C-alpha positions in Angstrom: -49.4 65.5 6.3 -48.1 63.3 3.2 -44.8 63.2 1.9 -42.0 61.3 0.2 -38.8 60.0 1.8 -35.7 61.7 0.4 -33.1 60.5 2.7 -32.9 57.8 5.3 -30.0 57.8 7.7 -31.2 54.9 9.9 -33.0 56.8 12.4 -34.0 59.9 11.0 -35.8 60.4 7.6 -36.0 63.6 5.3 -39.4 63.8 4.0 -40.7 66.2 1.3 -44.2 67.2 2.0 -46.9 67.8 -0.7 -46.3 71.5 -0.1 -42.5 71.4 -1.2 -41.4 71.8 2.5 -38.8 69.3 4.0 -39.2 67.8 7.3 -36.9 65.6 9.6 -39.2 62.8 10.8 -38.7 59.7 13.1 -40.7 56.5 14.0 -41.9 55.5 17.4 -41.4 52.0 18.6 -41.6 49.1 16.2 -42.7 49.7 12.7 -42.6 46.6 10.4 -44.1 46.1 7.0 -46.2 42.8 6.7 -44.5 40.2 4.8 -41.1 41.9 4.5 -38.1 40.9 7.0 -36.2 44.1 6.7 -33.7 46.0 9.0 -35.1 49.2 7.9 -39.0 49.4 7.8 -38.8 52.8 5.8 -36.9 53.5 2.6 -36.1 56.5 0.2 -39.1 56.6 -2.1 -41.5 55.7 0.4 -44.7 57.8 0.5 -45.7 58.3 4.1 -48.1 59.9 6.5 -46.8 61.9 9.3 -47.7 64.1 12.2 -45.8 67.3 13.3 -44.6 67.9 16.8 -42.6 70.5 18.5 -39.7 69.6 20.6 -37.0 72.3 21.9 -38.4 74.8 19.5 -38.0 72.5 16.5 -40.6 71.3 14.2 -40.1 67.5 13.4 -42.5 64.7 12.2 -43.5 61.4 13.4 -44.2 58.8 10.5 -47.4 56.9 11.2 -48.2 55.1 8.0 -46.4 54.1 4.7 -48.5 53.9 1.4 -48.3 50.7 -0.7 -45.2 50.4 -2.5 -45.4 49.7 -6.3 -42.0 48.1 -6.1 -38.9 48.2 -4.1 -35.0 46.9 -4.2 -33.1 45.1 -1.5 -29.8 43.8 -0.4 -28.8 41.3 2.1 -28.3 42.8 5.6 -24.7 42.8 6.5 -25.2 41.3 10.0 -28.3 39.6 9.7 -28.4 37.0 6.9 -31.9 36.0 7.1 -33.1 39.7 6.7 -32.7 42.0 3.9 -32.1 45.9 3.6 -34.4 47.8 1.6 -32.3 50.3 -0.8 -35.2 52.3 -2.2 -38.9 52.1 -3.4 -41.4 53.4 -5.9 -38.4 53.4 -8.7 -39.9 54.1 -12.1 -36.9 53.0 -14.0 -33.2 52.0 -13.8 -30.5 52.9 -16.5 -27.8 50.2 -16.5 -24.5 51.5 -18.0 -22.7 49.1 -20.2 -19.1 49.4 -21.5 -17.6 46.8 -23.9 -14.0 47.4 -22.2 -12.4 49.6 -19.9 -14.0 48.0 -18.1 -15.8 45.0 -19.8 -19.3 44.5 -18.9 -20.3 40.8 -19.6 -23.7 39.7 -20.8 -23.8 37.4 -17.9 -23.9 40.5 -15.7 -26.2 42.3 -18.0 -28.7 39.4 -18.0 -28.5 38.9 -14.4 -29.3 42.5 -13.6 -32.1 42.2 -15.9 -33.6 39.2 -14.2 -33.3 41.0 -10.9 -35.1 44.2 -12.2 -37.9 42.0 -13.8 -38.4 40.4 -10.6 -38.9 43.8 -8.6 -41.0 45.1 -11.3 -38.6 47.9 -12.5 -38.1 48.7 -15.9 -34.5 48.7 -17.3 -32.9 51.1 -20.1 -29.4 49.9 -21.4 -26.9 52.7 -22.0 -24.1 51.8 -24.0 -21.6 54.3 -22.7 -18.0 55.5 -24.1 -18.9 55.1 -27.6 -16.6 57.9 -28.5 -13.5 55.4 -27.6 -14.7 52.4 -29.7 -13.1 51.3 -32.9 -15.1 49.6 -35.7 -15.0 46.0 -34.3 -16.0 47.2 -30.7 -19.1 49.2 -32.3 -20.1 46.0 -34.1 -20.3 44.2 -30.8 -22.4 47.1 -29.6 -24.8 46.9 -32.4 -25.2 43.1 -32.0 -25.9 43.4 -28.4 -28.5 46.3 -29.1 -30.1 43.9 -31.7 -30.3 41.2 -29.0 -31.7 43.4 -26.3 -34.1 45.6 -28.7 -35.6 42.3 -29.9 -36.5 41.2 -26.4 -38.1 44.6 -25.6 -35.6 46.8 -23.8 -34.7 50.2 -24.6 -31.0 50.7 -25.6 -29.1 54.1 -26.4 -25.6 54.6 -27.4 -24.0 57.5 -25.4 -20.9 59.2 -24.5 -21.0 60.8 -21.0 -17.8 62.4 -21.6 -18.6 64.4 -24.6 -22.1 64.6 -23.9 -23.4 62.7 -26.8 -27.0 61.7 -26.9 -27.8 62.9 -23.3 -30.6 64.4 -24.3 -32.3 61.3 -25.3 -31.4 60.1 -21.8 -32.8 63.1 -20.0 -36.1 62.9 -22.3 -36.5 59.2 -20.9 -35.9 60.5 -17.3 -38.6 63.1 -17.7 -41.4 62.9 -15.1 -39.9 59.8 -13.4 -37.7 58.7 -10.6 -34.5 57.0 -12.0 -31.7 54.8 -10.7 -28.4 54.7 -12.6 -26.2 51.6 -12.0 -23.2 49.6 -13.7 -19.8 48.2 -12.9 -17.3 50.7 -11.2 -15.7 52.7 -13.9 -18.3 52.7 -16.4 -19.1 56.3 -15.9 -22.0 56.7 -13.6 -20.7 59.6 -12.0 -19.8 61.4 -15.1 -23.1 60.9 -16.8 -25.1 62.1 -13.7 -22.8 65.1 -13.2 -23.1 66.0 -16.8 -26.8 65.6 -16.8 -27.1 67.7 -13.5 -23.7 69.7 -12.7 -25.3 71.0 -9.5 -25.2 67.6 -8.0 -21.5 67.1 -8.0 -21.0 68.6 -4.5 -23.7 66.4 -3.1 -22.6 63.4 -4.5 -19.2 63.8 -3.3 -20.3 64.7 0.1 -22.2 61.4 0.4 -19.2 59.5 -1.0 -16.9 61.1 1.7 -19.3 60.3 4.4 -19.3 56.6 3.4 -15.5 56.7 3.4 -15.6 57.4 7.1 -16.7 54.2 8.6 -20.3 54.1 7.1 -19.7 51.4 4.7 -21.8 48.7 6.5 -25.0 50.7 6.0 -26.4 52.2 2.7 -27.9 55.6 3.0 -29.8 56.3 -0.2 -30.8 59.8 -1.2 -33.1 61.1 -3.8 -32.6 64.5 -5.6 -35.0 67.0 -7.6 -33.3 67.8 -10.7 -33.6 71.1 -12.5 -36.1 69.6 -15.1 -39.0 67.4 -14.3 -37.1 64.5 -13.0 -35.7 63.0 -9.8 -32.7 60.6 -9.3 -31.9 58.3 -6.4 -28.4 57.9 -5.5 -27.1 54.7 -3.7 -23.4 55.1 -2.7 -21.7 51.7 -2.4 -24.2 49.7 -4.3 -22.9 48.5 -7.5 -26.2 46.7 -8.6 -29.3 45.2 -7.4 -29.4 42.7 -4.4 -29.9 39.4 -6.1 -33.5 38.0 -5.7 -34.0 34.6 -4.3 -36.4 32.6 -6.5 -37.3 28.9 -7.1 -35.8 27.4 -10.2 -39.1 27.0 -11.9 -39.6 30.7 -11.6 -36.7 31.9 -13.4 -38.0 31.7 -16.9 -40.7 34.3 -15.8 -38.1 37.0 -15.8 -36.6 36.1 -19.3 -39.3 37.8 -21.4 -38.2 35.7 -24.6 -38.4 32.5 -22.8 -41.5 33.2 -21.0 -43.3 34.3 -24.1 -42.7 30.6 -25.7 -42.6 28.3 -22.8 -46.2 27.2 -23.2 -45.1 25.4 -26.3 -43.0 23.2 -24.3 -44.2 19.6 -23.9 -44.0 19.8 -20.0 -45.6 22.7 -18.2 -43.0 22.4 -15.7 -40.2 22.5 -18.1 -36.9 23.9 -17.1 -35.4 23.9 -20.8 -32.5 21.7 -19.8 -32.8 18.2 -21.2 -36.6 17.7 -21.5 -38.0 16.4 -24.9 -39.8 18.9 -27.0 -38.6 21.9 -25.3 -39.8 25.1 -27.4 -37.1 27.2 -25.8 -34.2 24.8 -26.9 -35.7 24.5 -30.4 -35.6 28.6 -30.3 -32.0 28.7 -29.4 -31.1 26.1 -32.0 -32.9 28.2 -34.7 -31.3 31.6 -33.6 -34.8 33.0 -32.5 -33.3 33.2 -28.9 -29.7 34.3 -28.5 -27.4 31.7 -27.4 -25.8 34.3 -24.9 -29.1 34.8 -23.1 -29.6 30.9 -22.9 -26.2 30.5 -21.4 -27.1 33.3 -18.7 -30.3 31.4 -18.0 -28.4 28.2 -17.6 -25.7 29.9 -15.2 -28.4 31.6 -13.1 -30.6 28.5 -12.8 -27.6 26.3 -11.6 -27.2 29.1 -8.7 -30.6 29.1 -7.9 -31.0 25.2 -7.9 -28.0 25.1 -5.5 -29.7 27.7 -3.4 -32.9 26.1 -3.2 -31.3 22.8 -2.3 -29.6 24.5 0.6 -32.5 26.2 1.9 -34.7 23.0 1.7 -32.4 21.3 4.2 -32.1 24.6 6.3 -33.9 23.6 9.4 -32.4 26.2 11.7 
């Protein structure tokens, strides 16, 4: 049988078969994905093949194979620093909730999130929430940010989860897709999800309570079918994606506006720092590339260069 993993608790997996039935499944022995050092070989969102077996008059499944993932997201393992924990896989899109204040979402956070999503191959949609609380100056900031990110190619929506403003547009983008919602604590993720699908309130509350009872060292994600043609993956305890480790020369691949013009730089391995005839720096000076985006690039590059130097000398 073939199905999709809807819930993972570390040892058992809830799998929804193609016929719509749910089965509790497990794996036998060591089950490792080639090329991925992970503490959990199977994640929510995985498409798997499994066989049914009967034990103690109960029908359960044994997972045999995992279908090829189109993408996945990870975080660092809590106890094993050299390994990762796969949060979820086969995600169509992630909605990043942004608030200008209460709490503030800085462009450095937005850009790091977008870089990580680009690296994972996951589409990001920016939701500017709490529009009902903003004055004219704050709304101008929102408009400026929307102009920056729309120009790059990201979809942006202004919403009010509390007043249900423009949520039909969000649901339209969710239709037929598997989505995740993310953002800083307090930006209104729970309010948004529960407004879109009120029936999920008890389920998400139950998951949160479970995690408050000593389960904080492991992330148990869960997928939910919504009342319209959409699914969401809820990941309690995860405020954002795990940061992707990459070589410094790779970073500009995940800034679309930098990647689009880097071929015009004099040097093919230009890092857009102090090199002569750098097309990226010229575009920043002319305003073609937003200075906030270039600043974020430099901040992330500095971190990646530091990590790269540390890894290069790590012979353990």
